[in-house]
Each structure stands twice: as structure tokens, then as C-alpha cells.
N, C-alpha and C positions, 0 to 999 in steps of 0.2 A: 434444724439446728445440727450443727457438726461439731463435735467435740472429741478430745483424745482422753483414754485412760489406760489403765494396764489389768490384764488379766490374774486375778488373785489366787489361781488353782496350783496345786501342789505338783509342778513339774519344772523341767529344766529351762523352759523358755520364756516365761515372764511376758507374754505377747503384748505389743502395743496395739491397742485397740480403738478403731474409728466408731463413734456412737453417734447415731442419727434418728433419735426417739424410738419408736417402737418398731422400727425396721430391723432387719437382722444385723447381728453386729459383723464388722468388717476388718480386715487387717490393715495395719498401717504400712503402706509401701514404702515409705522413707525410712522406716527403722532399720537399722543395720542387721538385725536377728530376725524379726518378724517377715520384713519384706512382703507384706500384703497377704500372707496365708495365715489362717486360724485353723486350730484342731475342730473335730467334731463336737466336742463339749461346747465351744464358744458358738460354732454355727448352729447350734440347736438350744442356745440359751433359754430363749424365751419358751419353749416347749415343754421344758420340765417344770412339773406342779411344785409349788413351793407353799410352805406353811404361811397361812394368812393371818390367823386369829390366835390369841393365846388360849390354852386349854387348861382346865383343872379338873382332874379326876374324870377326863373324857369329855368335858362339856366346856363349851365356848365362854369365856369370860372377858371382861373388860381389861384394858391395859392396867387401869388402878387396880382392880381386884387381884390380877396376877402379881403385880408388884408387891402390894400390901401383905400377900400370902407368902411370899419369897422373904421379904423383911422380918415378918413374925417368926417364921421358922429359924433364920439364921439369928434372930435375937435371943430366941429361947433354947437354943442348942448349944451345948458346950463347944468352944472353937475346935477342940482336939477331936471331935466328933463331926466336923465339917471338912467334906474333901471336895477340892476344885480340880477338875480334869479337864485339860484343854487339847484339841486334836490340831490337825494341820488343814482342815478342810479349806481355810483362806489363809494364804501367808503374808498378808498385809501386816504391817508394823503394829497397827493400832489393835491387832487382835489380840495382843498380850497385855493390854492394859489392865484387864480385871485381876491380875496377879498382884497388883497394887493394893486393892481393897482386900482380898483375901489374906494378904500378908499382914495387914494392919488389923484384920479381925483376929488373926492368931491360929487361922485354918491350916489345913493340912494341903500341900500342893503337889500333885503328881508330877514327877519328873522324869526324864529319860526319852527313849524314842523309841517308836514301833517301825523305823525306818532304817536309818543310816549310821548311827552314831558308833557303832562297833567298827565299821571301816573307816569312818572319818577319823576315829581315835588312832587307829593304825598310820592314816596318812600324815595326820599332825605330828604324832612320834617321830617320823622320818624327816619331815619338811618343815615343821614349826606351825605352818599356816597352810590350810588346803585350798589352793586358789583355783578357779574354774578354767577349764580349756574350752572355750567357745567355738561355735561353728568359723569364727573370723580367724581363729588359730588353725583349726584342723584343715581347712581349704589349703593351707601351706604344706600339708604333709604329702608324701607320696604313698605311704600305706597305713592303712587304718585298720586298727585290731578292734573288733567288737567284743569284748570279754564278759559275757552274761548281761550285754546290753543290747536292746533292740530299739534303735532310734525311730524306727516307723511307728511305734506306738508311744514311747515316752519323750521323745525329743526330735520332734518331726521337722523342726527347723534345723537340725543337723544334716538332713538328707542332701541337700543341695552341696554340702561340703564334701560329701562322699563321691561326687561324681568325677569319673576319670580316674580314681583312685584303684589301687589293688586293697581288696576288702578281705579281710579273715574273721570268721566266726568261732569263737570259742564258746560252746554252750552245750547242755545236754540236748537241747530242742533245737532243730534246723530252723532258726528264725530268718533267714535270708536265702531266697531259692537261687540266686546268681552270684554268690560270694565266690571268690576264687578258691578259697580253702575252708571247710568247716571240720573243726575237731570237736566231735561230740564227746567231751569227757565225761567221767563219771561224777554226778552229784557228790559234792564236797571234795572234790579233787583237784580244786583250782590251786591251792597251794603248792601241792607235789608237782603241779605242771610247771609253776613258776620256778620252783627249784629245778627240775629237769631241764628246762630251757636253759637256766643259768648255767648248769652243769656241762651240756652239750656247747654252748657258746664259749666257755671257758677253755673246754678242750679244744676248740677250734681256733682259739687265739681271737675271739671276736670282740671282747671286751675293750672298753675306750680307757686305756691305762693312763692318759693325760687328764681326762675327766675325773677318774676315780682319785688321782694323786692331789689334784688341785682343789676339788669341790666336795669331798666326801670324807666320811670318818668310819672306821670299822669294817672295811671290806674283808680284812684277814679273818675276821669272825663269820662274816657272811659266806666266804670262799670255804672255810672248814664245814659250815652247815651244809651247804649243798653237795660238798665231796663227801661228807660222812656217809650219807645213805647210799647204798650201791644203786647204780643207774638203772638196772633191771627192776629193781623196787620202786623207784620213783615212777617208772613208766606204768607199773602194775597199779600203783595206789591212785593214779589218776586215769588209767586205762586209756592212755594214749601210746601209740606203738612209737618206738625209737625213729622209725622211717618217717611217720608223719611228722614228728617233732623236729626232725632234721629239715623237712620240706618247709614247714612255717620257717625256720631260721633262714633258709635260703630266700626266701620272698623278703623277709626283713633286712637281710645283710646290706651293708653299705647305703641303706635308704634312710629318709627322714619319716620317723615312725610315730604315729598317734596312737595310743590305746586308750579306748572308751571303756570304762569298766561300770556295770550295773551293780544296783544293790544285792541281787541275789547271790552274788558270790561271797557275802560276808554274813550271811544269815545263819551261821554257825556258832558254836561256843567260841571258836578262835578265829572268829571274822576279822578281828584286828590284825593277826598275823597274815590272812590273805591279802590285805591290801598292802602290807608292807612288804611281802615277797614279790608281789607284782611291781610295786615301786622299785623295790631293789634290783630285780631283773632289768628293769627300764633304765635306771642310773647306773647299772653297771655298763649297759651298752652305750651310754651318753645320750638318752632320748628325753631327758629332763633339763630345761633351762636353756634349750638350744631352738632356734627358730625352725619351725616345721616339724617339731616333735613335742611329745609331751604325755601325761598320763591324766586323763579326766575321770573324776569321781563327782558325786554330789559335793558341790564346794562348802565351806563354811560362809554362807552369803551374808553374814553379818560382821565378816572379820574387818577390822579395821575402824568399825564403826562403835560409839559409846552405846552400849544396851540400856535403854531407859526403863525396862521393866524387869531386870534383875534383881531379885528379893532374896533376903534370908528368911525361910520359912521351914516349917517342919516338912519333911517331904515324905512321899510314899511312891511307888513304882507306877509308871504307867504301862508296864509289862504284865505284872502279875499282881496287882494290888486286890486285897480281898474288900470289895466294897461292902459286904454285909457287916464290917466292922464299923461303918460310919452310919450316922442318923439321918444326915444331910449330904447328898452328892449333886453337885453342879457340874454337868457336862457341857463343854462348849466346843461346837464345830469337831465332834468326833462322833464315832459309832463303836464303842467299846464291845457290844453285845455281838458283834460279827469279827471285829478286827483284831481284838486281843487274842492270844493264844488261849488254847483250851476253852472254847467259846461257850460250850454247854455249861460249864462250871461258872464261867462269867455271867450268863443269863441268869443262873439259879442265884448267884450272890446279888445281882442288881434287883432282882424281883423281890429280895429280902430287905431292901434299904427302905425306911420308911418314909422317905421324902427325895425321891429321885427327880432332879430338874433337868431338862434339856433345853438348850438354846442352839438353834441353827436354822438354816434355809429350807432344808427338805425333810420328809418324814423318813425315818429308818427304823431299824430294829431296835434301837436304844430309846428314840422317842415313843415307841410303841408301849415300852414299859414304863415311862415317867408318869409321875403325878402331876407335874407342872410343865407345859411346854410353852416356851418364850420363842416366838418367830424372831428372826435376826434380819437385819436389812442387808441387801445384796451390795456388792462392790459398787454398783452405779448409784447407790442412795446413801454412801457416807464417804468422808474425807479419809484418804488413807495414802500410803507410800509403799512400793514394794521393791526389795532387792532380790535378784535371782541368784539361784545356785549353779546356772548354767552359763551365766555370762556376768560382767561388770556393770551393765547399765541399771540406773535406777529407775524405776518406772513410777510416774505420777499417777495418783487416782483421786480426782477431784470429784466432789458431789455433783452427779448430773442430773439426778432425779429426786425431787422431794415428794415423800409419801409418810402418812400416818401410821402405816403398818409396821410392826416390829421395832426392834431396839438396834441400834448400833452398840458396839463393844463398849465404846466410850461413853454414850449417852446412859447406859445402863451403870456403868462404873461410877459416873459423877453422881447419879442419883441415889446409888447406894452409899457413897461417901457423904452425901448430905443427910441420909436418912440415919447414919450412925454417929454423925458429927467429927467424921475424919476430916483432917485438912492435909494440905501439901499437893493437891493434884492440879497440874498445870493445865492450859488449855490445850485441845487437840492440835491445834496449828503450832504451839509451843514444841509439842513432842515431835511433831513431823519436821519441822524446820531445824531443831537442835540436832536431831538424828542425821539428817542429811548432811548438815554443816560439820559433823563430826568425822565424817568418812568419805566424802566424794568433792569431786571438782566438776566444774563445767567444762565441756569438751566438745566443740562444734555444736553447741546448742542443747546439749543433752548432759544430764548429770551421770558421772561414772564413778565407780570405786577408785580410790587413789592406789589401792594395792593393785588393781587391775591395769593401770597403765604399763604400757611396755609388754615385753614377753614374759610369761610367769617365770619365775625363778632365774631369769637370764642374768641378775646382778648378784642374787644371793639366796640362800633359804634362810628360814627364819627361826632355825634353831638357836641357841646361845651362842654356838661357835660360828653360826652362818654356814655351816657344812650340811649335807644330807647324812642322816645317821642309817646305816645298813641294818636290817634284821639281823638278829645274832642268836636266836634261839626259837624254837618251835615245840609244839607238843607232839608226842608220838603219833605215829600213822595208824591207821586201821586197816582190818580186812573186812570185806563184805560182799556176799553174794545175794543179797536180797533186793527186795524192791523198794525204790525211794519214790516219795511223794514232793514234788517240786510245785513251785508259784511261779507266775508271770503276770503281766498287767494285760488286761482285756482291752483292745482298741476303742470301744465305745463306753468304757468306765473309768473312774479314778478311785481305785480301791472300791468302796461300796457305794460311791455317788454314781447317779446318773444310770446307765443300763448295765445290767450284770449278766454273767454268765455261768450257769450252774452245772454244766456238764463236766464229767470227768474224763480226760483225754487219756487214752490208753495205748500202749503199743500194739502195733499188729499181730505180733507173734503170739499174742494171748488168745486169737480166734475168737473175739468177742464181736457182735453186733451192734450196731447203732442203737440206742435206746435201751439195749439190755442192762439189767441192774446187777451191780456186784457189791458186796461189803467189804469195806476196807477196815482194818483193825490195826491200832497202835496201842502202845502202853497206856495210852490216855483216853481211850474210847474206841467207839467204833461208828459208822455211818454208812448208808446206803447210798449210792450214786447211780445215776444214769450215765451210761458210757458213751464215748465217741471214739472209735479208733482213729489212730493220727500216725500217718507215716513219718512224721518228724522227730518222733520219740526214740530214745534208745530202748532196749529190750527190758532195762530193769527200772524204767523212769515212767511214773503216772504224773500227769499235769492237772493241777487246778488253777482258775484264774482268780485272783486278787478279787474280794468282794462277793464271790459266790457265797450263796446262803449258807453252806455247810464248810466254807473254805479251812477254817479253824477247829474245826470238831476233833481233830486228831493232833494238833499241836502241843508240843510239850511246853509247860509253863516256865521254862529256864531263862535265865538271862546270861547272856554273852560275858566271857570272862573279862573284857574290857569295854567300856562304851555304853553299858546298860540298854543293850537292845535284846529283842527276841530272837530265838533260834528257829525261826519258823522252816527253814530247810533241813534241819537237824530230824528228819522224820522217816525212820524205817517202817514199812506196814507190810501186813499181810493181807490176802484177798482171797474171797470166796465167791462162787455165783450164788445168786438169791433166786 
């Protein structure tokens, strides 16, 4: 049997997958993005152990027993003491259907994002809508700037589009060995580098005056912003020399430029300003809305579609919710025990929840604490559809395998509706078909978002005026001579899914040996790590990979100024040998 589906995992690519029974999954060579190549996670999909049987207080139970226990606890608990916490382990549309039940129940629903919403807020403020810059766009560029983004790990299908291009890396970590230029800026320095580049470009009269006049608003305020701070102070704040900044501009001058921005640059309190500053620099140069040019960030994958599971409900924060304030907590497709900031406190609070319910494919630190564990069905075992934040194609996800184990999110939601006498739930097929029809059109045999037809922003921006809105104010700068702890994606993991890497990478200048232990301290705790010296790091930078066992032991439980995201990178630490 040969069939086609779409990868549900949380990355840019939304790969088209060829399924042939229990054989290894293969890439669809006909897909414009996948082109026959899959990431390590999908290549090893069947080798990862998964949850097989419901468990209650550590003992295997039947599906009927597990469901009856869940219904009884939900039925006897005040709705204000019930929390639904959903993650992004699966990005299929139907993963959000359970919100309908919990909203009708009157429960609290955790909202916000552990990922990208601060930067997304900034992009949307300037452009109106955040559209993807796909590999099909980037292949027309002449120069590609990887600003805090490592496509070899997070966006592998972008790599063919980089061939033959001048590639520049802006990152505290040297992520690409053969880049034409690497600017190892200081952590938290991205905003000031964008202003510095704008300042120098303006001094050299490189701005696109016609584009600014015709398609933007507020350039005068942005100009005052980058001219107000002395140029040497901007260079000091980002720790990039004026010579290196000028070298970068010389590579970009007169070229078609695509800037690919990662999520790490916005994991600060002012993350929204970082993306607005990068966008404003690019627009000033005329690199948005023109063929061969653009700025790519995690796009609004649902832009232009009618969201079927948008509900009005009491809300709490996915970033710093106090789980111990609830009697029943239902966690779906998430691992807050390690992925939320200040994770030791999070685990303590989860342990105090009287009835913690976990629903997912794999065991993790959260399922280990759960009273009730409900196995989920994999993307091969249920019907769904996926829109990607890396391109505009809609991925169909038909049910290809039938099995009794686990629940699909829709099946569980339907059963809960029936148990509580709730009405109004459509069929699974109706939700999927209505969603696709609301925002996609058929093009060359594939469904594609209406908003991604043509070149992004070539005709208009999506602000009320139809023009781009420049950044007009920022927070004060900072002075820092201390050590920073930053995070990046591990090639064989997707946050805490699959294989994780627990070593702390340290700069060579510290004189530490591999396997040696050191203690890191922040205002929020301390933790001992085994180290791995790493020549890619700045002298003031430690590196942990997302999903590491103690990745968030020291992370502040703060929320960004806009976008309701965590500030994972806002972490100054001290260290000592153990």
C-alpha cells in the first residue's frame, strides 16, 4: 500500500510523506518543498517507543476505566479549578478541538506561546500579517542572512535554496562553518545591530527612497531612533565592530537579499522590538515586497483561514501558570515539566496537582508525574490537515492505519461531549473541509493558502493603510560584561521529543575539560552540568540545547512585554567549578 500524508511535527517544513505500511517513511519527491527528503525524526519514526496503554496511578487500565475516571473527576470538580494546557507536539488542525469541550465546561484554558509570539507580534505590527518566506522564494535571492537561525537543524528543506548564494550568519554561536561572514554578536544585541546597520546604511545613502515614500509610514521616527544613539554605543551594545558592520553592508549592497530570522532573537522582554527593528532595516533597504527579497520568520500559519476552535474562556498563562492552584490539570501534547521556564518550581507545582492528566504519544517528564496517562494516536492513525509556518502548502493527513490503542483528540472530545450532554460538535470531516475552504485554493493539484499566492507583500501590506509601519521606539540599552546562557535546537530532538542532549557547551577560554562539572547560578536557581568545550562560542556565552533535562532550571518565569511569550534568553549566569 502506498499513500501520502503530511508530517505533523513543529517545524518549518511540513513535509509531504510517502507511507508504505511498516516500512520506513519516505519523502515525496514530487512535493515542491519536501523534494523527497525527510528529517532524522521521520526517518526513525517507528524506532521511538510510544505509549501503548492507559495507566492510572501507575497501573495499566482499560480504555473504559481511564475514560470513566476522567469524566468523574471533571464532573465533580468546580470548572474554575480545571485547567486545559495544550502544547505544539502535533500541529495538525484537529489537535485544538478539545478547547471546544473545556470552554463549554467553563474550565480555564492556558494561552500564549512558549515559542514565537513575541516576535510574531512585532512582525504583525509592522506588516499587518506575517507571511512565510519559503525555499521557493529564497532560491531567487542573491544573498541570504541567517539571523539567529540554523536551517541545517530547524529548516532542512531550506538548504537547497542556499546553494550558490552569499551566506551571512549573525549569531553568538558559529552555526555554519563555510559562511562568507559570521558576526558573533552579543546575546541580546540583535536590536542594536539592526539599528547600527540602519544607521550606517543611511550614512552611506543606501536606503531605498522610492520604496520608503510609496509603501511605508513612519520612516522619520525610525530615522530619529537610529540616529539618536551614538554609533559607537550601538556597536558596543551589540559587540559588533564598525568594520564588520560595514563589511556586511558591502555584501548586501545592490543585491537581492533574504533575511531568515530564528526564534532565539526574540526570547527577551523586548522580543517584539527585535523583529520590528530587523523588519524596519530590511524595508528601509527595499528588501520586502520585491522578488528575490524578504524577511522570513515563523509565519502566521493560520492567517487567512477561519479558526474553528477559537473559543471564549477563562485564561491562564502557558508561560508561568501556577498548576498547584488547580485540582484537575489536563495536559495535551506538551511537556511543561521541562519546557516551561523555572522548571524546578513547575515540577513542584505539578506534583501538588491532585489529578494530573497527560495525553500524548511518548513518555516524558510530565507523564511521569501524571495520575492518569492517555495514549494518543499518531498522525498515521487519525484524520487531520496541516498548514505550515514555513510555506503556503496545505498538507492533507488522511487516516492510513487503524488501531484500537489510544485516542484521537477528536474522538476524546466527542466522547466527552456525549458524556456531559454538550451539543454543537461538527463531524471531523466538516471541520477539516470548512477550514481548508475558508483560506485555500487548489493550484496545480495541491491546496495552497490564498495569502501566499504571488510574492509576499508585492501588492500590499496588511495594515489598515496598506503600508509598512516602521519601529518608532525601543527600550533603553544595557551594559553587560557577564556570562549569558543561550539555547538552540539539537539536531536529533524537537524540544523534549525524541533524543535529547544534556551537556552544557562552554567557551574554550574557560579552560575546562570535557565531562568536567560546573555549577551555574542565576537569580532563579542553580544547577550542576557536565561540560563540553565548544570553539563555536563567544567568550561570554554558554549553550544548552532545548529539551535538555535541566535546560530551564535557571530560566526566569517572566513574560515578554508583548506577545505573551517566555524570555528564555534573558539569562545572565555565574559559574563555579564543582
